[in-house]
C-alpha positions as CSV (number, residue, x, y, z in Angstrom):
1,M,-28.9,-14.8,41.7
2,A,-27.3,-11.4,41.3
3,R,-24.9,-11.3,38.1
4,R,-21.3,-10.7,38.9
5,F,-21.6,-8.7,35.5
6,D,-23.8,-6.6,33.5
7,A,-22.6,-7.0,30.3
8,V,-20.0,-9.1,27.9
9,I,-17.6,-7.1,25.5
10,F,-15.8,-9.2,23.1
11,D,-12.9,-8.2,20.9
12,M,-13.2,-9.7,17.4
13,D,-9.9,-10.6,15.7
14,G,-8.8,-13.8,17.5
15,V,-11.6,-14.1,20.0
16,L,-14.6,-14.5,17.6
17,V,-12.9,-15.2,14.3
18,D,-9.6,-16.7,13.3
19,S,-8.2,-13.7,11.3
20,E,-5.0,-12.9,13.2
21,S,-2.9,-14.9,10.5
22,M,-5.7,-13.0,7.8
23,H,-4.6,-9.7,8.7
24,R,-0.9,-10.8,8.8
25,E,-1.2,-12.0,5.0
26,V,-3.3,-9.3,3.9
27,T,-0.6,-6.9,5.3
28,R,2.3,-8.5,3.7
29,A,1.2,-8.7,0.2
30,L,0.4,-5.4,0.3
31,L,4.0,-4.4,1.8
32,N,5.6,-6.8,-0.8
33,A,3.7,-4.9,-4.0
34,Y,5.2,-2.0,-2.8
35,G,8.7,-3.8,-2.3
36,V,8.8,-4.2,1.0
37,P,9.2,-7.6,3.3
38,H,6.9,-8.1,6.7
39,P,8.4,-10.8,8.5
40,D,6.3,-12.8,11.3
41,E,8.3,-10.4,13.8
42,E,7.4,-7.0,12.5
43,S,4.0,-8.6,12.0
44,A,3.6,-9.6,16.0
45,E,4.5,-6.0,16.7
46,F,1.1,-5.1,16.1
47,L,-1.2,-7.6,17.3
48,G,-4.2,-5.8,18.7
49,I,-3.0,-2.2,17.5
50,R,-5.1,-0.3,15.2
51,T,-4.2,-0.6,11.1
52,K,-3.9,3.2,10.9
53,D,-1.6,3.1,14.0
54,M,0.6,0.8,12.0
55,F,1.0,2.2,8.6
56,P,2.4,5.5,10.0
57,I,5.5,3.6,11.6
58,L,6.0,1.2,8.6
59,C,5.8,4.6,6.0
60,E,8.3,5.7,8.2
61,R,10.8,2.5,8.9
62,H,10.9,1.3,5.2
63,R,10.9,5.0,3.8
64,L,7.4,4.4,2.1
65,T,6.3,7.0,-0.7
66,Q,2.8,6.1,0.1
67,S,0.5,8.1,2.6
68,S,-0.4,5.9,5.5
69,D,-3.5,7.0,5.1
70,A,-3.5,5.4,1.5
71,L,-2.1,2.4,2.5
72,T,-4.8,1.8,5.3
73,R,-7.8,2.5,2.8
74,E,-5.7,-0.2,0.5
75,C,-5.1,-2.8,3.1
76,T,-9.2,-2.1,4.4
77,E,-10.5,-2.8,1.1
78,R,-8.0,-6.4,0.6
79,T,-9.3,-7.5,4.4
80,V,-12.9,-6.9,3.6
81,R,-12.6,-8.6,0.0
82,R,-10.7,-11.6,1.2
83,I,-13.8,-11.8,3.9
84,V,-16.6,-11.7,1.3
85,D,-14.8,-14.1,-1.2
86,G,-13.0,-16.5,1.3
87,G,-15.2,-16.6,4.4
88,V,-14.3,-16.5,8.0
89,T,-13.6,-19.6,10.6
90,P,-14.9,-18.7,13.5
91,M,-13.2,-19.5,16.8
92,P,-14.0,-22.3,19.1
93,G,-17.2,-21.8,20.9
94,V,-18.2,-19.3,18.2
95,P,-21.5,-18.8,17.8
96,A,-22.8,-21.1,20.5
97,I,-21.5,-19.0,23.6
98,P,-22.4,-15.5,22.2
99,R,-25.7,-17.1,21.6
100,Q,-26.3,-18.2,24.7
101,L,-25.4,-15.1,26.5
102,A,-27.9,-13.5,24.9
103,S,-30.2,-15.9,25.2
104,E,-29.7,-14.9,29.1
105,R,-30.3,-11.5,28.4
106,Y,-26.5,-10.5,28.6
107,P,-25.8,-7.1,26.8
108,L,-23.1,-8.0,24.3
109,A,-20.8,-5.5,22.5
110,V,-17.8,-6.1,20.1
111,A,-14.9,-3.4,20.7
112,S,-12.4,-4.3,18.0
113,S,-9.0,-2.4,16.4
114,S,-10.6,-3.4,13.0
115,E,-11.9,-0.9,10.8
116,P,-15.9,-0.6,10.6
117,E,-16.2,-2.1,7.2
118,V,-13.8,-5.0,8.5
119,I,-16.1,-5.6,11.2
120,Q,-19.5,-5.7,10.0
121,A,-18.2,-8.3,7.5
122,V,-17.0,-10.6,9.8
123,L,-19.8,-10.6,12.0
124,H,-22.3,-10.6,9.0
125,A,-20.4,-13.9,7.8
126,L,-20.3,-15.1,11.0
127,G,-24.4,-14.5,11.3
128,I,-24.2,-13.1,14.3
129,R,-24.5,-9.1,14.1
130,D,-27.9,-9.1,15.4
131,L,-26.2,-10.2,18.8
132,F,-24.8,-7.5,19.7
133,G,-26.4,-4.4,21.3
134,A,-23.2,-1.9,20.1
135,V,-20.4,-2.5,17.7
136,V,-17.6,-0.2,18.4
137,S,-14.3,0.0,15.9
138,A,-11.6,2.0,18.0
139,E,-11.2,4.3,14.2
140,E,-14.5,5.9,16.4
141,V,-12.6,6.8,19.2
142,P,-9.6,9.6,19.8
143,N,-7.3,6.6,20.7
144,G,-6.9,3.0,20.2
145,K,-6.1,-0.2,22.2
146,P,-3.8,-0.1,24.6
147,A,-5.8,3.2,25.6
148,P,-9.3,2.1,27.0
149,D,-11.5,4.5,24.5
150,V,-12.9,1.4,22.6
151,F,-14.3,-0.2,25.7
152,L,-15.6,2.7,27.7
153,E,-17.5,3.7,24.7
154,A,-18.9,0.7,24.1
155,A,-20.0,0.4,28.1
156,R,-21.3,3.8,27.0
157,R,-23.7,2.7,24.4
158,L,-24.8,-0.4,26.3
159,G,-25.4,2.1,29.4
160,R,-23.7,0.1,31.6
161,A,-20.5,0.8,34.1
162,A,-17.1,0.1,33.2
163,A,-16.6,-1.6,36.4
164,R,-19.6,-3.7,35.3
165,C,-18.2,-5.2,31.9
166,L,-16.5,-8.4,31.2
167,V,-14.1,-7.8,28.1
168,I,-12.9,-10.8,26.1
169,E,-9.6,-10.4,24.7
170,D,-6.8,-12.3,23.3
171,S,-4.1,-9.5,22.6
172,A,-1.9,-8.0,25.3
173,A,-2.6,-4.5,24.0
174,G,-6.4,-5.1,24.2
175,V,-5.6,-7.0,28.3
176,R,-4.2,-3.6,28.8
177,A,-7.2,-1.5,27.2
178,A,-9.6,-3.2,29.5
179,K,-7.4,-2.6,32.6
180,A,-6.9,1.3,31.6
181,A,-11.3,0.8,31.4
182,A,-11.3,-0.6,35.0
183,M,-12.9,-3.7,33.5
184,T,-12.6,-7.1,34.7
185,C,-10.7,-9.0,31.8
186,V,-10.9,-12.8,30.1
187,A,-7.7,-13.9,28.2
188,I,-8.3,-16.3,25.5
189,P,-5.1,-16.3,23.9
190,C,-5.3,-17.4,20.0
191,A,-2.5,-19.3,18.3
192,E,-0.9,-15.9,17.3
193,T,-0.9,-14.4,20.9
194,A,-0.6,-18.1,23.2
195,H,3.4,-17.0,23.6
196,L,2.6,-13.7,25.3
197,D,2.5,-12.4,28.8
198,F,-1.1,-11.6,30.1
199,S,-0.1,-11.5,33.9
200,A,-2.3,-8.5,33.9
201,A,-5.2,-10.4,32.6
202,D,-7.8,-11.2,35.4
203,H,-8.7,-14.6,34.2
204,R,-7.0,-17.0,31.5
205,L,-9.3,-19.5,29.6
206,A,-8.2,-21.8,26.9
207,T,-11.6,-21.5,24.8
208,M,-14.4,-19.5,24.7
209,K,-16.3,-22.6,25.6
210,D,-14.8,-22.2,29.3
211,L,-16.6,-18.5,29.4
212,P,-20.0,-19.3,31.2
213,R,-18.3,-21.1,34.0
214,L,-17.1,-17.3,35.3
215,L,-20.8,-15.8,34.5
C-alpha cells in the first residue's frame, strides 16, 4: 500500500518533550537577574520563536544594557544546565511513537527553534537521538519560524520532497512555518498552547498516540 507521506518531521519543545514551561522559567530567571519582569503574557508572545530573535525585542522593550547575543548565550547555557541536572519529561506517546515510526522505516527529522546544544541535550536525555536522520536547529538557517526555512532544510537533509513530508507542531508559529513550506501539518497542542488558533493546521490531535492512524 502506498504511503501518504515519505517522512515525518517533529518540532521538539512541546511535541517531543514537555519543555515550554521550562523555557519560560529559564528566561524569566535570567531576566529577573537583570531586574526585568517576564510575565506569562510576554512569554506567550515568543512560543515557537528562536531565542536569538526574542532577545533583541526584549532588550529594546526593557532597555537592557546587555547585548542580545550575550543574553542568548546565557539563556542557552542555563537551559542546557537545567536539562542535564534535572532531566526532561517526555510528552505522551514519546518515545513509543517515534520508535514505532522508525521501525516502520519512516525517515524522521527534528526541526526546532531551540539552539543545537539544547536539541542535542534533550534528544540524548530522551534516549532517541538515534531515531532521527536529520536534526536541524533554526539557528542553522537564515530565518526562524514562522518562516519555512528549518522545515525545508530538514526535508533537504532527508532527501525528501517537501510536499511529501508530515510536520508535527504545537505552536501557531510552527504551523505557519510548516504550511509555508507546503507540508502537511498536524497540530498537537501542549498545555501552554492549547488556547491558540490552529485552524491553519491540516489535522489536530489530542496526543502523539493518535498519530499512527494518520499514516
